[in-house]
N, C-alpha and C positions, 0 to 999 in steps of 0.2 A: 378591514385593518388590522395591521400585526400590531401587539401590545409590545410595550416596551420592556415587560418583563419576561421577555421570550428568552428561554435557557437557564435562566438566574435560580441559583438554590435558595430555600428557606430564609438561609442565615445572610446570606449576600443580599435577599430583598429586605430585610430587618435595617441590615446596614444603610443600604440605599435610603429607606424610609426617615432614618437618622437623619442622614446627610441634606436629604430633602427639606427636614425641620430646620436645621442650620440654615441651606441656603435660602430659605422664606424669611427668617427671622431676620438675615443679614440683608435682603431687599427692603425688607419694611426699615431696618436701618438705613438704608441708606433714603430714605425721605424723612429722616429725624429731623425735627427743631427743635430748639430750646422752648420754642412756644407752644409747641403741640404735646399734649400729654397721651399715654396710651392708653385707647380704648379699649373697649369688649367685646367680643364678636364671637357669635356660636350658631352652626350650621350643621348640615350632616357631611361627616368627615370621607366617607369613600361610598362609591356604589356601584351597580352596572348600567352599562349604556341602554338608554338614553338615559341621564341620571339628570333628575330635577331637583334643583337644593334653593330651599328657602333662608335666607341669612336673617340673623336677628341681631339687634343691638342689645347688648346687655346693659346700656348704660340708661338709666332710669330719666324720662323726661327728654331723651337728646333730640336734638332738632338736627335739620339738614342732613340727612344721610343717604350718604351717594356712595357708590361701589366700583371697583374696577373688578371684572371676573377673570380676567385671566392677565396677571400682572407681571413683565417680564424683566421688571427693573427699569432703574435709573426713574426719572423725572415723570409726571402723570400730567398727560395733558387734561385741560380741564372737560374738553369735548369729548374725551373720554370716559367720565363719570356717566354714571346713571342712578338715579332714584329707585329703580326697580329692586326689590330684595328678593326677588324670584328668578332663578336663571337655570336653561337646561343645556346642559353639555353634551354636545351629540358625537366628540371623537374622544377616544381613552387617553389618557395621558394623567400628568402631575399638575396642577393649576394652584395658584395662588390669589387668595382673595383680599382685598384692601378696601377697608372701609372708613371714610372721613364722616365724622360729625360735629356737631357744637351742642354745647351745653352751658349756659350763663356767661356767653361770651367766651368760652373755653372750648379751641379746637380740640379734638379727640383723631388718633389713628391708630387702627388694630389690623391684625394681618390673619387669617387663617388657611389651612391647605387642605386640597380637595385630590381624591386619587380617583380616578375613573376607569374602569376597568370595562375591556371587552369580553364580549359573549357569546365569541365563535365557537360551533362546535370543534370538539377536539378530534382530530386525526388520528384514527385507531381500526385495526383490522384484526379479525379472528380469526386464529388458525386451530387446527385440530391438534389435539395431544394423544397422548396413548390412554387405554383405558377410558374412554368417552370423555375425555376432559378436553376443556379449552382454553386459550391465553389471548387473551387481549394484548396487543403488542400497539403500543403507543410512539407515533412519529415521532423523533426526539426535537424536531423542529415542530412543536406546535404553535400554531397561530396565537392562541393564548395561554398562559400557562394559569392552572388552576390550584388552589394548596390542597382542594378535594374533587375526589371523583366520585360521583355517586353511578351505581350500575345496577341497572335493573334486568335480570339474567332470563326472564323469559317463564320461569319456571316458580313463581310466586315468592322468589328471594330476591331482594332487593337491600345492596350493601354500599357501604362508603367504603371508601380507601384513599390512604395520605395520597397526594399528589406527588408531581416530580418524579414519578417512578415512569418505567418503560415499559411494563410488563403486569398483567393481573392473570394469576391461575385460578379455575372453576371447575368443578367436577359436576358433570349433570347425573341424576340416577339413571336415566334410560335414553336410547339412541332414538331422536327423532328430530324434528325441527323447531329451533326456538328462534322467537325475536328478541334480539337484546337491545336496550336502549342505553347510553351512555352519555352522562353530561357531567360538565364541571363546575364546582360550586366555587364563590367566593366568600359568600356569608352564609351559612346554614338558613335556609329560611326565607332568605331576603333576596340575595343577588346568586341567581344561578344562570350558566350558559345555554346554550342552544344544545337540542338533543341529536346525537349520531344515531341512527339505527341501523342495526346490522340484522343479518339474517343467517343463522348458523345451524347448518346440519349434522347432528351428532354421528357419524359412520358406523357402521355395523363393525366393519374391522377397518384398520388400517395396514396398506401394504408396504413391508419396508424396503428401502432401497436396496438394489442389488447391482453385484460387478456381473455382466452378462459376456464379458470375452479380455481375455488377455494376450497380448501377442508381445513376443520377445522383439524388440527393435534391435537390440545389440547384447555382448555379455553383461550390461550391469543396467538396462534399460527397458521397462516394460509398459507398453500401451494400453489402458483400461478403457474397456466402453462401460457407460454407468445408465442405469435405468432408475430416475428418481420419481416416483409415484406420490412423493409428499411434497415435492416442487419448494423444497427448503435448502438452505446453506448444509453443507454437509463436512464432515470429517474424515479424511482417508488417513487409515489408521494402519501400522506396518506392525508385523508380529510374526512367532513362528507358527509351526503346526502342531504346537501343543496346546494352542489356544491363550499365550500370554502375548497382550497388546499394548502398543504405547498408546495410553490415554491422549496424549496429544496427537495431532496429525495435521496435514493439509488442508486448508479449508478451500472447498469447492463451491462455487457461485451455483446457485438453484437452477441457473439454466445450462450448466454444464453437461454436457454428453460424453466427453472423453475425458483422459488426463494421463500424463506420460509421467512415471517414478521409477526413482531408481529401485534396482533390487540387489540385494546383500544375502547370499546364500550362506548358510541356511537357517539363520539365526532371523532376516528380516525379508522373508520370501512368500509370506501371507499377506492378506490385507481383507480389510472389510471397511464397511462404511456405517459412520453414524451420526444422525443429526445433530447439528450443532447445537440446536436450541435445547436445554435441559428437558423440555417437557415430551420431547418427542426420545429423548437419547437412548430408551431401552427398544426402539425401533431399528436396531442395528441389521445391518445385512449378516447373510451366513458368510462366512470366510471364505476366501479362495487363495490358493496357493501355488506357485510357480513349481515345474518339476526339473531335476537336472537331466541334461541329454546331451552325449557324446557320441563322436563316431571317431574309430581309428582306421585309416585305409594303408593297404599294400596293394603290388600288382597284381595280386593273385585275391585277395579277400578285404571284405569291410567289417567291421566289427562294430557294432552300436550297442551302446550301454545306456542305461535310464535307472532313474531313480524319482519315485512317485511317494514322498512323504507323508499326503494327506490324501487318504482315499476315503470320502465317505459311503455312504450305502448307495449302490447305483452308479459307480465309477465305471467307465468304459474307456480303456486306452489301447490307441492305435499308432503303429508305426506308420508312416506313408513312406513311398518311393516314387520319385517323380511325380507329385502331388496324386497318386492314388492309395487309396488303403493295401499294406502290403502285409503287416502282420498284427492279429491283434493281441495285445500281451496282458488284456485286462486280467486274465487269470495265473498270471506269473509272478505276483506279489509285487512287496515294495520295489525291488530292485531286480534288476538282472542284464542279461545281455543276447546278442543273437549274431552269428555271423552269414556273412551273405556275399556267393561267390557267383551269381547271377547277374553280370553286369558286364557292359561292351568296353574292353579296354581301349583307352583313349577317348571314349564318351564320358561328358559329366553326367553324375549319377549323384540325386540329392535325398537325403532324408529328414524327416521332421516327426516327431512326437506331438500327438494330439490327446490330450487329456480331457473328458468332458463328464461333469455330472449335475444335475439341478438346475437345469438351463445356463449353465456356464461353459466354457468351452477356452480351453489351454494352448496356445500352438507354441512348441520351443523353436528356437532359430533352426533354419533350415541348414543342414551339415550336407557339403556339397564337395565331391572329390572328383578327381581327373588324372587317370593312368598317364602318363605323358607316354607321347606315341613312340619314343624310344626307347621304354620300358616294355614295349608290347611285344613280346615274341610272338612269331608265327609257329607254334609248336602245337602238339597236341596237349588239351586240358587234362589230361589222364594218362596211365601207365598200363600196358599189359604186358605179361611175362612173356618170354620166348619159350618157355617150357612148362609143364606141370606133370604130377602124377598120380591119376585117380585109382589108387590100389589100396584104400582104405586104412592106412596108417595116419592117417587125420595131418600129416604132412605135404602142402600143396594139392592136396586131392580136388582142387577146382580152379578152373580157370578165372581167377578175380578181377575186375578192373578196378583199379586203384588209381588214389592222386584226386586232382579237382575235378569234378564231374561238370560237363558242358550241361546248359540249358537243353539240349535237344543232342538227342543220342540215340543212334542206331546201330548195333553189330550183327554180322552174319558170317558163320563158319561153313566149310564146304570141304568135303572130302576129294580125293584126287581125281574123281569124274566130274568133279564141278558141282554136285551135287549139295544144295543147302542142307546142313545137317542140324544145324542150330541158330536162331534169331531171336533178338530182342530188342526192347526199346527201352527197358530199364537196366542201367547199370548195376542196378544191386543184385540182380540175378544172374548167377554165373554157371557157366558150362561145367558139366561134372563126366565130361568125355564118352555122353551115352547118345545114341540115337535111337528113337521109339524104344526106350529101355534096354538095348542091348550095348554092350559094353564094345566098343571100337577097338580095334589093331593098334599096337603101335604104330607112329608113321607121324608123317609133318600134313599138317592141315592149315590149309589159306583162311584167310579172314579178310573182311572190309569192314572198315567203321567209317559211318558218317556222322558228322557234329558239326556243329555251330560253334567257330572259336571265339577266342576274347576279343577280335577285331570286329565282330559281327558277321562273320563271313560263313558258308558253309563250305566245309573240306571232307576229303576223304583221306583216309589212311588204310594202307592195305600190308598185309605181312604174314607171315609163316611162324605157328606156334608149333611145337613139338610135344607130341603124346608117348610119355613113359609109362612104365609099370614097376 
């Protein structure tokens, strides 16, 4: 049964007791009669369940002593009076005892108050703290509120603590299993509550919480995946790559596995988790940070750029293209850019930055582009000169392929009899006007080029180049 003292502060309890005493006097006053004098009664004023009280009439040689052990006000029914001087209270609460007696023909009336307190076990749990410590956390809605709590920590240490609190901190000397006994105390040495027994194992190490993944939802929101091995309430704190974090944060439930947070580049682009309970606060997660990633596209090329402000040891950074790893930019530094010309005009191409370190992975927004079909020109993605002069003057000495190079390219050059005198699949290799290390004469030479155009089709280009001296 719950005590009426639940959730009262010590000062408020004192006020209640004072009001209760006034109420009891007022109740006895309701029985006042000019012919009745004030008597004298004494008994145990408070105690724990079950409380056995013995009432004494302090008027010497008084007779016809009778009692009401639970007076509720109003007139007393004679049938409710008892000659018993001993009574057992089986329920907690505040009680008024009324005593009637006589002496030498004079009637006497006396009242006294008794407080009966419950002895239910406290509702408490033990949670691990950092550095081999434990914290007892009391449920704020206790079935019985005690002014004092006694704790046997299971390592020969027994201590008393003021009641009405919610947490008690204690540090053990060694990591092992301990049996903890917690009981409430109303009156030291006399009235104690039922014991709550706990088994607590001090762990060798506690694993801090961690953010395992961050995925951009849009330009200002980030979805975070959480691993909370401590199973406690956490604070999600925001900060910058230089390690300055807001001590306040968004509170997360102990069973929460994910959260969406706002992202504010660059000053509030980093996140960490800190246990909300002070005894675990030093077990913060390692910080994680979002990275900036942009793509600018034209009909001929896409330029991807990135900025990775937080790069702890072991960081790996990869740019993906259409869901597959495209370029590893781990060694490219904090920021950089790349140009991509190998995409099909009129077909969507998507890029994404993926940064990973220490069990964490960040995914930027996917940046997708499609060159409109009207902008897709069916033309060679390269330029080949009409003439060149391999005479050693270092001016147009080579027949060079210039411009945007297709992903697949093949060139063959023929003499006037149709014999192939030069062939290459690498547009970076130029023709020097020779065949088998011999200079060829001035004249016209035909060529064919097979290539993959911007629309994704294989095409052939034929032409003539003039060799000059």
